[in-house]
Rosetta silent file (secondary structure, phi, psi, omega in degrees, C-alpha in Angstrom):
SEQUENCE: MSTEALLASGDTVRLTDPKGRHHTFVLESGGRFHSHKGSVAHDALIGLPEGSVVTTEQGVEYLVMRPLLEDYVLSMPRGAAIIYPKDATQILQRADIHPGQTVLEAGLGSGALSLWLHRVLGPKGTLISVDRREDFADIARGNVETYYRGSPPATWDIRLGDLNDVLADQPDHSIDRIILDMLAPWECLEQSLRTLVPGGVIVCYVATVTQLSRVMEALRDTGRTTEPEAAETLQRPWHVEGLAVRPEHRMIGHTAFLCWARSLAPGATLPVRPGKKVKPDYLDEDVEAWTPGAVAQRTETAKKIRQLTRESQARAEKARRNAPEVRPADDPPTSPHSDAGVSSAGLE
SCORE:     score description
SCORE:     0.000 S_00000001
   1 L     0.000  135.256  179.085   93.726   91.997  171.049 S_00000001
   2 L   -61.588  139.826  178.433   95.648   90.589  174.000 S_00000001
   3 H   -64.419  -26.224  179.480   97.140   87.162  173.342 S_00000001
   4 H   -71.351  -15.814  177.508   95.717   86.023  176.700 S_00000001
   5 H   -78.714  -17.082 -179.974   92.220   86.650  175.288 S_00000001
   6 E   -85.500  146.981  178.814   92.820   83.959  172.657 S_00000001
   7 L   -67.301  138.717 -176.885   92.125   80.312  173.426 S_00000001
   8 L  -133.890  161.363  175.677   95.287   78.331  174.134 S_00000001
   9 L   -59.290  133.306 -176.783   96.304   74.751  174.779 S_00000001
  10 L    98.819  -14.801  177.514   95.502   73.903  178.404 S_00000001
  11 L   -72.677  144.704  169.168   92.470   76.210  178.567 S_00000001
  12 E   -87.075  128.410 -179.009   89.153   74.804  179.745 S_00000001
  13 E  -125.730  159.207  176.903   86.479   75.589  177.143 S_00000001
  14 E  -128.253  123.465  176.432   82.747   75.101  176.870 S_00000001
  15 E   -99.496  134.305 -179.040   80.977   74.352  173.595 S_00000001
  16 E  -121.953  125.364 -178.831   77.248   75.113  173.396 S_00000001
  17 L   -87.632  174.902 -176.887   75.035   73.657  170.651 S_00000001
  18 L   -59.498  -22.190  179.516   71.889   75.301  169.191 S_00000001
  19 L   -91.328    3.820  178.109   69.697   73.558  171.801 S_00000001
  20 L    86.089    9.562  177.899   71.731   74.967  174.697 S_00000001
  21 L   -80.456  139.646 -172.601   73.529   71.736  175.586 S_00000001
  22 E  -110.809  147.320  175.824   77.017   72.259  176.984 S_00000001
  23 E  -135.835  119.067 -176.626   80.247   70.293  176.609 S_00000001
  24 E  -113.405  132.228 -179.608   83.225   71.233  178.794 S_00000001
  25 E  -158.815  170.806 -179.885   86.768   69.972  178.207 S_00000001
  26 E  -100.267  129.962  179.143   90.459   70.967  178.269 S_00000001
  27 L   -71.131  138.890  177.251   92.106   71.985  175.005 S_00000001
  28 L  -147.506  130.063 -179.797   95.158   69.976  173.956 S_00000001
  29 L   -55.811  128.086 -178.150   97.090   70.218  170.714 S_00000001
  30 L    91.288   -8.808  179.970   96.199   67.209  168.570 S_00000001
  31 L   -79.808  173.501 -178.747   93.021   66.462  170.546 S_00000001
  32 E  -149.294  134.996  175.000   89.510   66.219  169.167 S_00000001
  33 E   -91.450  129.857 -179.264   86.038   66.882  170.582 S_00000001
  34 E  -119.942  141.464  171.317   83.452   64.238  169.632 S_00000001
  35 E  -149.801  174.514  179.615   79.664   64.263  169.898 S_00000001
  36 L   -71.391   -5.773  177.138   76.738   62.621  168.117 S_00000001
  37 L  -102.298   11.479  179.678   76.581   65.808  166.006 S_00000001
  38 E   115.903 -169.683 -176.291   80.116   65.419  164.718 S_00000001
  39 E  -135.328  162.565  178.164   83.575   66.416  165.893 S_00000001
  40 E  -138.410  132.552  177.877   85.868   69.438  166.061 S_00000001
  41 E   -73.055  137.733  176.741   89.663   69.404  166.213 S_00000001
  42 H   -59.029  -35.473 -179.060   91.139   71.143  169.253 S_00000001
  43 H   -64.135  -23.952  177.101   93.672   72.812  166.943 S_00000001
  44 H   -74.118  -19.048  179.208   90.749   74.511  165.172 S_00000001
  45 H   -93.676  -33.825 -178.003   89.833   76.149  168.491 S_00000001
  46 L   -63.397  128.087 -179.000   93.320   77.103  169.663 S_00000001
  47 L    97.534  -10.164  178.314   94.037   80.703  168.711 S_00000001
  48 L   -82.923  151.470  170.715   90.394   81.734  168.380 S_00000001
  49 E   -77.677  154.647  174.156   88.906   84.523  170.504 S_00000001
  50 L   -59.455  149.719 -179.187   86.123   83.644  172.919 S_00000001
  51 L    89.522    4.737  176.976   82.663   83.967  171.399 S_00000001
  52 E   -76.979  161.603  176.836   83.669   82.289  168.143 S_00000001
  53 E  -120.915  127.781  178.006   81.416   79.780  166.399 S_00000001
  54 E  -116.935  159.276 -175.140   82.816   76.526  164.971 S_00000001
  55 E  -125.879  136.141  175.564   81.114   73.933  162.798 S_00000001
  56 L   -79.102  171.177  179.351   81.392   70.133  162.833 S_00000001
  57 L   -66.359  -14.042  176.175   81.686   68.092  159.646 S_00000001
  58 L   -91.643    2.309  176.146   77.919   67.474  159.969 S_00000001
  59 L    87.108   10.526  179.746   77.209   71.192  159.781 S_00000001
  60 L   -89.458  131.019 -177.929   76.243   71.705  163.442 S_00000001
  61 E   -92.645  143.001  177.182   77.436   74.997  164.935 S_00000001
  62 E  -128.303  134.253  172.485   78.885   75.355  168.428 S_00000001
  63 E   -83.611  133.421 -175.831   79.515   78.549  170.382 S_00000001
  64 E  -109.469  123.269  176.916   82.976   78.516  172.007 S_00000001
  65 E  -142.399  152.819  161.874   83.588   80.175  175.385 S_00000001
  66 L   -72.887  138.505 -179.874   85.761   79.711  178.406 S_00000001
  67 L   -69.701  139.829  167.084   83.341   78.624  181.155 S_00000001
  68 L   -65.612  162.675 -178.567   82.515   81.105  183.882 S_00000001
  69 H   -58.369  -39.129  177.392   83.296   79.770  187.336 S_00000001
  70 H   -60.681  -42.555  178.686   79.605   79.011  187.850 S_00000001
  71 H   -62.076  -44.165 -177.375   79.549   77.042  184.575 S_00000001
  72 H   -64.302  -44.299 -178.325   82.654   75.102  185.516 S_00000001
  73 H   -58.837  -39.110 -177.170   81.393   74.186  188.992 S_00000001
  74 H   -78.899  -10.907 -177.937   78.185   72.725  187.563 S_00000001
  75 H  -111.916  -10.703 -174.466   80.038   70.664  184.928 S_00000001
  76 L   -75.104  159.996  177.144   83.087   69.334  186.813 S_00000001
  77 L   -60.813  139.388 -177.820   83.343   65.730  188.119 S_00000001
  78 L  -122.799  126.562  170.183   81.636   65.287  191.486 S_00000001
  79 L   -92.931  -51.023  175.650   82.436   62.788  194.183 S_00000001
  80 L  -109.751  162.331  177.418   80.391   64.458  196.905 S_00000001
  81 L   -59.757  144.667 -175.736   77.494   66.873  196.495 S_00000001
  82 L   -96.174  161.484  166.559   78.675   70.409  195.767 S_00000001
  83 L   -83.468  117.707 -174.989   77.840   73.764  197.315 S_00000001
  84 L   -67.209  153.014 -178.677   75.829   75.405  194.541 S_00000001
  85 H   -53.143  -38.030 -179.344   76.941   78.804  193.203 S_00000001
  86 H   -63.170  -31.747  177.896   73.894   80.558  194.685 S_00000001
  87 H   -83.859  -36.326  179.749   74.947   79.353  198.144 S_00000001
  88 H   -60.889  -42.402 -179.835   78.689   79.881  197.611 S_00000001
  89 H   -67.108  -33.695  175.838   78.177   83.564  196.842 S_00000001
  90 H   -67.157  -37.692  177.720   76.048   83.926  199.971 S_00000001
  91 H   -62.936  -44.164  178.514   78.800   82.311  202.051 S_00000001
  92 H   -59.984  -37.619 -179.256   81.351   84.783  200.679 S_00000001
  93 H   -75.064  -51.417 -175.846   79.015   87.638  201.598 S_00000001
  94 H   -63.713  -35.257 -179.647   77.822   86.456  205.014 S_00000001
  95 L   -85.995   -7.058  179.385   81.336   85.514  206.123 S_00000001
  96 L    53.437   52.690 -178.312   82.778   88.748  204.683 S_00000001
  97 L   -83.280  133.656 -178.428   85.678   86.882  203.095 S_00000001
  98 L  -145.267  168.991 -174.814   88.330   89.076  201.482 S_00000001
  99 L   -56.471  143.852  174.123   91.925   88.842  200.208 S_00000001
 100 L    89.527   -5.270 -178.846   94.703   87.911  202.599 S_00000001
 101 L   -79.555  165.562  168.476   92.612   86.059  205.179 S_00000001
 102 E  -106.235  118.035 -175.265   93.135   82.574  206.576 S_00000001
 103 E  -122.160  135.933  174.924   89.975   80.554  205.953 S_00000001
 104 E  -112.129  130.930  172.817   89.180   76.991  206.994 S_00000001
 105 E  -118.766  129.214  178.646   86.574   74.895  205.211 S_00000001
 106 E  -110.977  120.549 -172.083   85.558   71.522  206.667 S_00000001
 107 L   104.098   73.615 -174.849   83.966   69.208  204.134 S_00000001
 108 L   -67.010  -33.288  178.155   86.050   69.621  200.976 S_00000001
 109 L    59.099 -127.190  179.855   83.572   67.657  198.859 S_00000001
 110 L  -103.359    7.465  174.949   84.300   68.106  195.152 S_00000001
 111 L    91.609   10.707 -176.703   86.065   71.452  195.530 S_00000001
 112 H   -62.976  -51.582 -179.867   83.209   73.771  194.505 S_00000001
 113 H   -67.797  -33.870  178.887   83.557   76.210  197.408 S_00000001
 114 H   -57.315  -38.320  179.994   87.359   75.935  197.268 S_00000001
 115 H   -61.256  -44.881  178.810   87.280   77.390  193.757 S_00000001
 116 H   -67.574  -40.920 -177.828   85.397   80.491  194.911 S_00000001
 117 H   -65.033  -41.494  178.264   87.546   80.889  198.026 S_00000001
 118 H   -58.081  -44.153 -177.959   90.809   80.734  196.066 S_00000001
 119 H   -62.002  -41.003 -176.509   89.644   83.492  193.770 S_00000001
 120 H   -77.654  -40.984 -174.897   88.671   85.798  196.660 S_00000001
 121 H   -68.327  -36.848  177.543   91.607   85.082  198.999 S_00000001
 122 L    72.760 -177.411 -173.687   94.271   85.760  196.383 S_00000001
 123 L   -66.740  -18.763  178.923   98.030   85.094  196.647 S_00000001
 124 L   -93.802   -3.444 -179.218   98.315   86.533  200.169 S_00000001
 125 L   -94.911  164.756  178.830   95.498   84.373  201.556 S_00000001
 126 E  -129.753  130.365  176.636   95.563   80.852  202.979 S_00000001
 127 E  -114.391  121.060  175.085   92.881   78.193  202.534 S_00000001
 128 E  -104.500  117.944 -178.817   92.837   75.205  204.894 S_00000001
 129 E  -113.586  126.813 -176.075   90.595   72.429  203.554 S_00000001
 130 E  -118.754  133.335  174.985   89.709   69.488  205.789 S_00000001
 131 E  -149.999  148.804  178.694   88.038   66.234  204.750 S_00000001
 132 L   -77.636  -25.417 -171.182   87.860   62.745  206.184 S_00000001
 133 L  -107.038  124.281  179.908   88.033   61.037  202.788 S_00000001
 134 H   -68.544  -34.083 -178.699   91.173   61.019  200.683 S_00000001
 135 H   -66.826  -38.696  175.875   89.263   60.065  197.515 S_00000001
 136 H   -65.299  -39.985  179.091   87.046   63.158  197.789 S_00000001
 137 H   -62.875  -37.383  178.938   90.147   65.297  198.414 S_00000001
 138 H   -65.297  -41.516  178.429   91.775   63.873  195.263 S_00000001
 139 H   -64.658  -45.092  179.978   88.723   64.748  193.155 S_00000001
 140 H   -62.099  -43.707  179.538   88.578   68.254  194.624 S_00000001
 141 H   -60.062  -43.801  179.405   92.311   68.798  194.049 S_00000001
 142 H   -62.729  -41.550 -179.707   91.951   67.721  190.428 S_00000001
 143 H   -65.212  -42.846 -178.691   88.976   70.027  189.842 S_00000001
 144 H   -69.502  -42.370 -179.753   90.707   73.058  191.362 S_00000001
 145 H   -65.836  -34.751  177.702   94.002   72.432  189.562 S_00000001
 146 H   -62.149  -47.283 -176.092   92.182   72.038  186.249 S_00000001
 147 H   -67.269  -40.895 -177.640   90.444   75.391  186.574 S_00000001
 148 L   -97.128   14.460  174.779   93.534   77.274  187.769 S_00000001
 149 L    53.879   44.121  173.761   95.877   75.355  185.439 S_00000001
 150 L    87.680   -6.449 -176.439   97.882   73.822  188.249 S_00000001
 151 L  -133.255   79.404  175.604   98.388   77.025  190.285 S_00000001
 152 L   -58.065  140.523 -173.979   95.518   77.932  192.651 S_00000001
 153 L   -59.600  -45.422 -176.505   95.905   81.607  193.694 S_00000001
 154 L   -87.459  158.109  170.700   95.904   81.132  197.480 S_00000001
 155 E   -64.182  128.389 -172.285   98.217   78.967  199.551 S_00000001
 156 E  -118.759  120.571 -179.154   96.293   75.691  199.836 S_00000001
 157 E  -117.661  102.764  179.326   96.691   73.345  202.801 S_00000001
 158 E   -94.302  124.301 -178.437   94.648   70.135  202.416 S_00000001
 159 E  -123.041  134.912 -179.920   94.401   68.098  205.614 S_00000001
 160 E  -101.656  138.769  177.209   92.844   64.660  205.979 S_00000001
 161 L   135.022 -179.402  177.336   91.092   63.515  209.144 S_00000001
 162 L   -71.461  140.305 -175.060   88.423   64.443  211.643 S_00000001
 163 H   -59.718  -42.266  179.910   88.083   68.206  212.085 S_00000001
 164 H   -60.436  -38.759  178.212   88.450   68.081  215.869 S_00000001
 165 H   -68.530  -40.538 -179.383   91.713   66.147  215.510 S_00000001
 166 H   -64.433  -40.453 -177.413   93.001   68.516  212.819 S_00000001
 167 H   -79.373  -11.709 -176.843   92.232   71.592  214.927 S_00000001
 168 L   -58.258  -33.821 -178.668   93.747   70.142  218.106 S_00000001
 169 L   -97.398    2.252 -179.254   97.204   71.436  217.111 S_00000001
 170 L   -80.249  132.456 -179.813   95.940   74.723  215.648 S_00000001
 171 L   -61.971  154.687  176.100   96.874   77.795  217.755 S_00000001
 172 L   -62.269  143.428  173.332   94.123   79.805  219.443 S_00000001
 173 L    52.097   46.577 -177.005   92.622   82.676  217.447 S_00000001
 174 L  -114.265   -0.198 -177.525   94.602   81.837  214.292 S_00000001
 175 E  -123.341  133.839 -176.105   91.785   81.509  211.726 S_00000001
 176 E   -81.851  -38.581 -177.665   89.774   84.431  210.346 S_00000001
 177 E  -141.838  144.009  178.450   86.765   82.526  208.964 S_00000001
 178 E  -130.727  132.546  179.976   85.451   78.969  209.380 S_00000001
 179 E  -124.237  119.611 -177.414   82.950   77.226  207.090 S_00000001
 180 E  -108.772  108.130  175.257   81.473   73.909  208.201 S_00000001
 181 L  -112.634   82.316 -172.907   79.854   71.845  205.437 S_00000001
 182 L  -150.332  167.560 -174.155   79.321   68.623  207.340 S_00000001
 183 L   -69.485  -39.186 -176.285   76.640   66.323  208.714 S_00000001
 184 L  -132.011   71.337 -176.951   77.024   67.236  212.400 S_00000001
 185 H   -63.115  -24.568 -179.721   78.744   70.635  212.702 S_00000001
 186 H   -62.715  -20.598  179.494   77.651   70.995  216.343 S_00000001
 187 H   -74.783  -13.989 -174.676   80.204   68.319  217.257 S_00000001
 188 H  -117.231   11.766 -176.166   83.063   70.609  216.172 S_00000001
 189 H   -68.743  -37.336 -176.173   81.989   73.989  217.557 S_00000001
 190 H   -59.783  -52.254 -179.260   84.222   73.922  220.638 S_00000001
 191 H   -69.546  -36.814 -179.010   87.466   73.541  218.700 S_00000001
 192 H   -62.470  -46.502 -178.044   86.276   75.775  215.860 S_00000001
 193 H   -70.777  -26.966  176.658   85.452   78.691  218.148 S_00000001
 194 H   -65.565  -37.762 -176.269   88.736   78.258  220.032 S_00000001
 195 H   -89.046  -11.185 -178.065   90.731   78.800  216.836 S_00000001
 196 E   -79.696  137.341  179.576   88.517   81.576  215.433 S_00000001
 197 E   -68.551  150.382  174.078   89.734   85.149  215.919 S_00000001
 198 E   -56.488  130.875 -175.737   87.521   87.475  218.002 S_00000001
 199 E    86.457   -7.502  177.789   85.017   88.994  215.613 S_00000001
 200 E   -68.730  163.963 -175.636   85.605   86.184  213.130 S_00000001
 201 E  -112.544  133.863  171.417   82.676   84.537  211.357 S_00000001
 202 E  -112.854  131.453 -179.504   81.629   80.882  211.501 S_00000001
 203 E  -121.762  132.823  176.141   79.219   79.635  208.821 S_00000001
 204 E  -115.281  134.109 -177.635   77.419   76.287  208.879 S_00000001
 205 E  -115.600  107.327 -174.931   75.937   74.760  205.715 S_00000001
 206 E  -129.331  153.616 -171.310   73.282   72.145  206.518 S_00000001
 207 L   -91.804  -32.477 -170.241   70.616   70.437  204.434 S_00000001
 208 L  -115.269  161.207  179.214   67.697   69.770  206.771 S_00000001
 209 H   -63.522  -39.398 -179.317   65.531   71.703  209.204 S_00000001
 210 H   -65.679  -39.183  175.509   66.473   69.407  212.075 S_00000001
 211 H   -63.353  -42.848 -179.850   70.185   69.986  211.448 S_00000001
 212 H   -60.339  -45.532 -178.780   69.580   73.729  211.304 S_00000001
 213 H   -61.334  -44.330 -176.223   67.690   73.729  214.587 S_00000001
 214 H   -68.878  -42.116 -177.491   70.341   71.769  216.425 S_00000001
 215 H   -70.416  -32.271  176.397   73.331   73.745  215.181 S_00000001
 216 H   -64.552  -45.203  178.941   71.602   77.058  215.959 S_00000001
 217 H   -66.703  -36.165  178.729   70.891   75.944  219.523 S_00000001
 218 H   -65.083  -39.007  177.023   74.422   74.573  219.866 S_00000001
 219 H   -63.222  -43.157  178.516   75.878   77.930  218.833 S_00000001
 220 H   -62.203  -41.470 -175.853   73.715   79.702  221.410 S_00000001
 221 H   -67.269  -23.033  178.984   74.699   77.219  224.111 S_00000001
 222 H   -66.473  -29.858 -176.324   78.415   77.906  223.634 S_00000001
 223 L    67.756   16.048 -174.215   77.942   81.460  224.901 S_00000001
 224 L  -118.912    9.197 -179.369   80.883   82.465  222.705 S_00000001
 225 E  -134.289  167.487  169.842   79.139   83.945  219.655 S_00000001
 226 L   -68.672  170.868  176.969   76.680   86.617  218.678 S_00000001
 227 L   -60.295  120.937 -177.600   73.052   85.560  218.184 S_00000001
 228 L   -67.647  150.319  177.305   73.178   83.176  215.195 S_00000001
 229 E  -120.252  158.941 -178.522   71.205   83.968  212.047 S_00000001
 230 E  -142.620  152.053  178.393   69.857   81.632  209.369 S_00000001
 231 E  -163.665  162.576  168.664   68.624   81.884  205.786 S_00000001
 232 L  -132.350  157.232 -177.489   68.165   79.942  202.572 S_00000001
 233 L  -118.206  126.033  176.410   68.451   81.178  198.992 S_00000001
 234 L  -113.085  132.578 -175.943   65.944   80.346  196.254 S_00000001
 235 E  -114.786  116.092 -178.098   66.819   81.223  192.656 S_00000001
 236 L  -118.999  106.062  177.304   63.968   81.769  190.186 S_00000001
 237 L   -74.284  161.953 -179.637   64.931   82.657  186.604 S_00000001
 238 E  -121.368  144.294  173.245   62.551   84.548  184.306 S_00000001
 239 E   -92.605  120.090 -179.736   61.549   84.018  180.682 S_00000001
 240 E  -129.048  108.942  178.874   61.645   87.340  178.816 S_00000001
 241 E  -145.791  103.426 -175.298   60.781   87.343  175.113 S_00000001
 242 L    62.362 -126.615  177.932   58.936   90.352  173.773 S_00000001
 243 L   -90.305   -1.587  176.745   55.753   90.746  175.816 S_00000001
 244 E   -84.393   89.747 -177.609   55.982   87.164  177.075 S_00000001
 245 E  -120.787  113.249 -175.614   57.448   87.931  180.501 S_00000001
 246 E  -158.893  162.399  173.861   56.924   85.304  183.190 S_00000001
 247 E   -65.051  147.393  173.586   58.832   83.134  185.664 S_00000001
 248 L   -64.646  155.115 -179.437   60.494   80.058  184.191 S_00000001
 249 L   -70.245  -23.912 -179.731   58.708   76.782  184.849 S_00000001
 250 L  -117.128  148.322  178.473   61.775   75.412  186.644 S_00000001
 251 L  -145.130  163.577  174.216   63.834   77.002  189.399 S_00000001
 252 E   -92.371  104.502 -175.734   66.676   76.166  191.763 S_00000001
 253 L   -89.500 -130.683 -175.776   64.833   75.765  195.047 S_00000001
 254 L   -71.828  127.892  170.409   66.086   74.479  198.377 S_00000001
 255 L  -116.615  -41.176  179.690   69.633   73.152  198.419 S_00000001
 256 L  -169.895  169.171  173.036   70.658   73.918  202.005 S_00000001
 257 E  -103.361  146.229  171.042   70.366   76.322  204.926 S_00000001
 258 E  -110.553  135.709  168.465   73.076   78.730  205.965 S_00000001
 259 E  -132.588  145.507 -173.948   73.530   79.819  209.555 S_00000001
 260 E  -148.264  155.558  178.193   76.247   82.143  210.752 S_00000001
 261 E  -157.155  165.436  179.449   77.498   83.967  213.845 S_00000001
 262 E  -112.518  146.190 -177.587   80.506   86.005  214.987 S_00000001
 263 E   -77.399  137.784  176.427   82.981   85.077  217.684 S_00000001
 264 L   -85.292  162.376  174.939   83.031   87.093  220.920 S_00000001
 265 L   -68.107  151.863  179.496   86.183   88.284  222.643 S_00000001
 266 L   -55.060  129.667  178.457   87.567   85.934  225.334 S_00000001
 267 L    84.583   -8.667 -178.983   85.567   86.323  228.537 S_00000001
 268 L   -77.886  149.606  177.331   82.854   88.469  226.921 S_00000001
 269 L  -122.247  130.764 -178.470   79.172   87.693  227.503 S_00000001
 270 L   -68.087  128.578  175.566   76.511   88.524  224.959 S_00000001
 271 L   -59.158  138.493 -178.460   73.899   90.981  226.314 S_00000001
 272 L   -97.399  130.709  179.032   70.517   89.259  226.746 S_00000001
 273 L   -65.955  131.227 -179.760   67.459   90.958  225.339 S_00000001
 274 L   -58.956  136.844  177.116   64.954   91.781  228.146 S_00000001
 275 L    82.099    5.979 -179.849   61.957   89.478  228.181 S_00000001
 276 L   -66.219  128.946 -178.130   63.620   86.804  226.045 S_00000001
 277 L   -76.322  144.674  176.570   61.837   83.488  226.558 S_00000001
 278 L   -83.629  132.069 -178.878   63.792   80.453  227.666 S_00000001
 279 L   -66.942  147.879  177.527   63.548   77.623  225.169 S_00000001
 280 L   -70.473  157.966  175.789   61.841   74.415  226.379 S_00000001
 281 L   -69.386  145.385  177.789   63.866   71.298  227.069 S_00000001
 282 L   -90.667  144.608  177.260   64.116   68.851  224.187 S_00000001
 283 L   -80.172  163.650 -179.802   62.977   65.277  224.569 S_00000001
 284 H   -59.870  -38.826 -178.928   65.251   62.335  223.833 S_00000001
 285 H   -67.987  -27.206  175.735   63.304   61.537  220.667 S_00000001
 286 H   -67.175  -45.184 -179.765   63.852   65.108  219.467 S_00000001
 287 H   -64.369  -38.247  179.714   67.599   64.781  219.865 S_00000001
 288 H   -59.684  -35.527 -179.675   67.556   61.382  218.118 S_00000001
 289 L   -67.020  -15.474 -179.411   66.010   63.022  215.050 S_00000001
 290 L   -96.267   -5.949 -175.969   69.102   65.226  214.826 S_00000001
 291 L   -71.406  153.256 -178.438   71.690   62.467  214.863 S_00000001
 292 H   -55.103  -35.124 -178.529   73.666   61.813  211.668 S_00000001
 293 H   -65.503  -22.142 -178.898   72.063   58.391  211.255 S_00000001
 294 H   -89.710   -4.885 -177.820   68.607   59.937  210.971 S_00000001
 295 L  -106.213  123.621 -178.976   69.640   62.313  208.179 S_00000001
 296 L   -67.429  142.570 -179.092   69.708   60.954  204.635 S_00000001
 297 L  -138.507  133.748 -179.762   72.993   61.494  202.795 S_00000001
 298 L   -70.948  132.830  179.182   73.811   61.065  199.121 S_00000001
 299 L  -129.535  155.992  175.071   76.505   58.456  198.495 S_00000001
 300 L  -117.539  152.413  178.278   78.395   57.175  195.464 S_00000001
 301 L   -69.826  157.983  179.329   79.683   53.653  194.865 S_00000001
 302 H   -60.549  -36.925  178.985   83.395   52.988  195.295 S_00000001
 303 H   -63.475  -42.273  179.971   83.645   52.252  191.555 S_00000001
 304 H   -65.982  -39.961  179.110   82.082   55.619  190.687 S_00000001
 305 H   -62.953  -42.159  178.404   84.435   57.458  193.052 S_00000001
 306 H   -62.464  -40.660  179.435   87.461   55.788  191.446 S_00000001
 307 H   -64.239  -43.642  179.801   86.189   56.782  187.999 S_00000001
 308 H   -66.612  -37.019  177.842   85.634   60.407  189.066 S_00000001
 309 H   -62.475  -46.554  178.512   89.072   60.548  190.691 S_00000001
 310 H   -60.974  -42.382 -177.814   90.756   59.362  187.491 S_00000001
 311 H   -64.710  -47.407 -177.744   88.748   61.834  185.411 S_00000001
 312 H   -66.395  -39.319 -179.621   89.470   64.879  187.591 S_00000001
 313 H   -70.526  -34.613  178.046   93.174   64.052  187.911 S_00000001
 314 H   -66.290  -40.805  178.309   93.519   63.453  184.154 S_00000001
 315 H   -66.422  -39.720  178.966   91.945   66.826  183.404 S_00000001
 316 H   -64.758  -41.481 -179.846   94.197   68.531  185.962 S_00000001
 317 H   -64.954  -38.692  178.651   97.306   66.892  184.485 S_00000001
 318 H   -65.478  -43.377  178.816   96.305   67.993  180.980 S_00000001
 319 H   -65.519  -40.110 -179.308   95.760   71.593  182.145 S_00000001
 320 H   -68.749  -39.550 -178.063   99.023   71.578  184.098 S_00000001
 321 H   -65.159  -32.916 -176.948  101.008   70.049  181.221 S_00000001
 322 L   -99.700    5.256 -179.281   99.850   72.733  178.817 S_00000001
 323 L   -73.246  146.331  175.952  100.077   75.659  181.251 S_00000001
 324 L   -69.204  164.879  178.859  102.560   78.431  180.439 S_00000001
 325 L   -63.301  144.686 -179.863  105.611   78.903  182.605 S_00000001
 326 L   -69.689  130.159 -179.614  104.927   80.668  185.920 S_00000001
 327 L   -86.900  166.086  174.338  105.915   84.342  185.746 S_00000001
 328 L   -58.403  157.336 -172.609  107.547   86.366  188.522 S_00000001
 329 L   -60.518  -27.525 -176.133  105.163   87.530  191.245 S_00000001
 330 L   -90.555    2.302  176.511  105.151   91.137  189.988 S_00000001
 331 L   -86.290  163.617  176.902  104.125   90.169  186.431 S_00000001
 332 L   -62.359  154.007 -178.554  100.496   90.038  185.244 S_00000001
 333 L   -65.695  147.940  177.972   98.639   86.785  186.025 S_00000001
 334 L   -92.931  -20.098 -177.900   98.804   83.967  183.472 S_00000001
 335 L   -86.838  129.835  177.784   95.481   82.369  184.346 S_00000001
 336 L   -69.780   -9.584 -176.417   92.397   83.833  182.634 S_00000001
 337 L   -96.945   -8.202 -172.956   90.374   82.822  185.699 S_00000001
 338 L  -122.477  124.005  175.020   92.325   84.731  188.361 S_00000001
 339 L   -89.826  -12.003 -172.519   92.487   88.474  188.819 S_00000001
 340 L   -91.933  -12.992 -176.655   94.655   88.146  191.926 S_00000001
 341 L   103.122  177.639 -176.096   97.725   86.519  190.347 S_00000001
 342 L  -113.511  130.893  178.849   99.327   83.146  190.817 S_00000001
 343 L   -85.031  142.743  176.718  100.887   81.994  194.063 S_00000001
 344 L   -79.859   -8.405 -179.205  104.130   80.118  193.919 S_00000001
 345 L   -78.456  131.117  179.647  102.939   78.055  196.892 S_00000001
 346 L   -94.884 -164.316  177.833  101.726   74.621  195.852 S_00000001
 347 E   -82.596  146.568  178.605   99.541   72.057  197.490 S_00000001
 348 L   -88.959    0.000    0.000  100.676   70.538  200.687 S_00000001
């Protein structure tokens, strides 16, 4: 068995009890996992293969696994609401993101989408993450560094500030894909489309129908993209036990809408379908319903944000402290979470 298949200090692990409750933490020599069902020494886990079962002093058994990326995203500290895995995978598909690209995401949040993007882009790719809030960026950085043990695969450029200001100095046609996870993406379309390569994909992630309607019309009004498309993803698990086969009582329903379009070449005009109806003019009250102030947004207290920042950074430091030495670029990857290898480029 490969030594990399064995659990090691610095690995993120997930313990699952008989009732399906999960506990995710970073292994550290001398550490101890505690719960109301007893405790387990970290040293008892280090060196075990995944899929092992350990027992607390109270006789409760726990299944030990490294978390899948989906598991990790749903358990990591959150400052801002995350892009759920069902939506993240759709973004990767709709935007046709692949290794070596330069991708910009606006709205870093807690780093959920960044984790997926790093994995896909690989060591030859570049991820530019933009957020207005430094505290959210700190939480996201901690979450990503924890999962990748201090070395995210792609070159990562985190920039703070308003997206329009950040893109003002970006050269024309220098970004392959743009993902806007923000309250009013229509305010940033001009600069976004200027920096997007011809044929590149822009994806907007919005929560409400009114936001979706406005950003779709704004994309059409630019005259610089293909006809935008929109969709949402609903995930319904099934209960299958013998002949008892039925949908589960709970499902992951609406989280957000995705809309996407491709950039046209400079000077090109999209052919208009014959007989296409002209949309009616919107009233002032219609536009008011689309403003950021009219859209509810989840917020956390300053105290909670500080607590989450400390937690994510502490976990990242523990993973980084226990990470093995970085190997040369032509050696196999050291991170169990990355198939693409480890980039020597750090965070900016």
